[in-house]
N, C-alpha and C positions, 0 to 999 in steps of 0.2 A: 543856538542850536546845541542839541544833543549830540553828543558822540556816539558813534555806534562800536558796540562792543564786538570784538570778533568772536563769532561764535564756530565752535566744531561742527563738523559735519556730523551727520545722522551716523548711529553707530553701525547699521547694515552697509552703508557706503565705506566706511574705513575698511570693513571686513571684506567685502566684495573686491575693493581694490586690493587689500593685501593679498588675497588669493590670487589675483590676476598677476600681481608684481612677484609673487612666489613661484608660479607657474614660468612666467617669462624668464625668471633668474635659473631655472633648471636648464642643465644642458641638453642637447637633443637626444643622447643616449638614454639619460633618465627617464625623458617623458616617453621614450618608447617603450623602456621597461615598464613604466606605470600602465601605458595604455595596454601592453600585452598582459600583464602580470594580473591586472584586477579581473578582466574575464576569465583568465585561466584558473583563478583561485575559486572564482564562482561556478566554473564548470567543474571542478574536482570535488567542490562540496556538493553539487547537484546529483552527480555521479555516485559518490559515496553515499549518500541518501538513497539513492535509487538501488544500489546493491543491498543495502541493508533491507529495504522494503520487498526486494525480490525473494531474498532469504525468507524473510517472515512469511510471505506469501507461498512459497514452496513448502515451508513446513506445515502450514495451515492446510494445503490442498494434500499433503500426506495423510493429515488425520481425517480428513474429509473421505479420501478415496479407501481407506481402512474401515471406517464406520460403514460406508457404503457396501463393502465387501461383506462384512459381519452382518449387515441386515439382509443381504440376500442370502447368505448362507444359512440364517436363521428360518427364514421364508421356506427354503428347499427343506430344511429339516422338517419343520412343521408339516408341510405338504406330504411329505414322505410318511411322518408318523400317522396323519389323518388317512393316508392309502393304505398303510398298513393295518389301521383299527378298522377300518371300512371292510378289508378282505377276511379280518379274522372274524368280523360280525356277519358276513356272508357266509363264511365257512361253517360258522356254527348254527345259522339259522336258514340259510337259502333263501332269505329274503332279501331281493333286489335293490330295496332301498338303501341297503347299507354301501351299496357300489356307486350312489350317487355322490357327486363332488360336495365338498362341505361348505357349508354358507359362509361367505366373507364376514369378518368382523366389523 
């Protein structure tokens, strides 16, 4: 009969058993700190990322609001210029077609 060689357990089993042994060897205080610290660190990371995104969104929103205000002001100036031009044309010619609203672009 052939003798059987003692084979070593698979690598994953040793690592899993090692992790289990490591966890069981820790004190209750250390286990509690680990259980609380890991989610707390994740929460802090997510919160800081959220704050950075909010700051970026706020600055982008300010740019958008300013662009909208500029567009509205430019449209009002254009309407005023068109109205003034129409009134001048009517004053010189007495032709009421000058008082019609300007066609949209």
